[in-house]
C-alpha positions as CSV (number, residue, x, y, z in Angstrom):
1,M,8.0,28.6,-20.6
2,K,9.9,28.9,-23.8
3,C,9.9,26.2,-26.7
4,G,13.0,24.3,-26.6
5,I,12.9,24.1,-30.6
6,C,12.2,27.6,-31.6
7,K,12.2,29.5,-28.4
8,A,8.7,31.0,-28.6
9,E,6.0,31.1,-26.0
10,M,4.5,27.8,-24.8
11,E,0.8,27.7,-23.7
12,E,-1.2,25.2,-21.5
13,K,-3.5,23.1,-23.5
14,N,-5.2,19.8,-23.3
15,V,-4.2,17.6,-26.3
16,T,-4.8,14.1,-27.7
17,Y,-1.8,11.8,-27.2
18,T,-1.8,8.6,-29.6
19,E,0.5,5.6,-29.3
20,D,1.1,2.6,-31.6
21,V,1.7,-0.4,-29.6
22,D,2.3,-4.0,-30.7
23,Q,-0.8,-4.4,-32.9
24,A,-3.1,-2.1,-31.0
25,V,-3.7,2.0,-31.2
26,I,-4.2,3.8,-27.8
27,V,-5.7,7.4,-27.9
28,I,-5.6,9.3,-24.8
29,R,-7.7,12.4,-24.9
30,H,-7.6,15.7,-22.7
31,V,-3.8,15.3,-21.8
32,P,-2.3,18.5,-20.2
33,A,0.7,19.7,-22.1
34,H,2.5,22.6,-22.8
35,V,2.2,23.7,-26.7
36,C,4.3,26.1,-28.6
37,T,2.5,29.1,-30.1
38,E,4.6,29.0,-33.2
39,C,6.2,25.4,-34.1
40,G,3.3,23.4,-32.4
41,N,6.0,21.4,-30.3
42,I,4.5,19.6,-27.5
43,W,6.0,19.3,-24.0
44,Y,4.5,17.0,-21.2
45,S,5.5,17.3,-17.6
46,G,7.3,14.4,-15.9
47,T,4.1,13.6,-13.9
48,V,2.0,13.2,-17.1
49,V,4.4,11.4,-18.7
50,I,4.4,8.7,-15.8
51,E,0.7,8.6,-16.0
52,L,0.6,8.0,-19.6
53,E,3.1,5.1,-19.3
54,K,0.5,3.8,-16.6
55,L,-2.3,3.9,-18.8
56,V,-0.6,2.5,-22.0
57,D,0.8,-0.2,-19.7
58,M,-2.4,-1.0,-18.3
59,F,-4.1,-1.2,-21.7
60,V,-1.6,-3.6,-23.0
61,S,-1.7,-5.8,-20.3
62,Q,-5.2,-6.2,-19.5
63,T,-7.2,-6.1,-22.7
64,G,-7.3,-7.6,-25.8
65,Q,-8.7,-4.5,-27.8
66,E,-7.1,-3.2,-31.1
67,V,-8.2,0.3,-30.3
68,A,-8.8,2.2,-27.1
69,I,-9.8,5.9,-26.4
70,I,-9.1,6.6,-22.9
71,N,-10.0,10.1,-21.0
72,F,-7.0,11.3,-19.3
73,A,-8.7,13.7,-16.9
74,R,-11.2,10.7,-15.8
75,K,-8.2,8.1,-15.2
76,T,-6.2,10.3,-13.0
77,A,-8.9,12.1,-11.2
């Protein structure tokens, strides 16, 4: 797979995804992604994006926490 920005090779890695929602911060660790070996651009598959959206929505609707750290691998297994 080639990077959409610089055209270098992408490699599969687990990354940390962070989102600031309302007055909360959500950190999701061990998220599978393709990462550019040159510029660091990160690309998530459609399936991963759907799971990330579900995790963020669940956190926002079900907790009153200001910070959450979620392990993607455990939540989707």
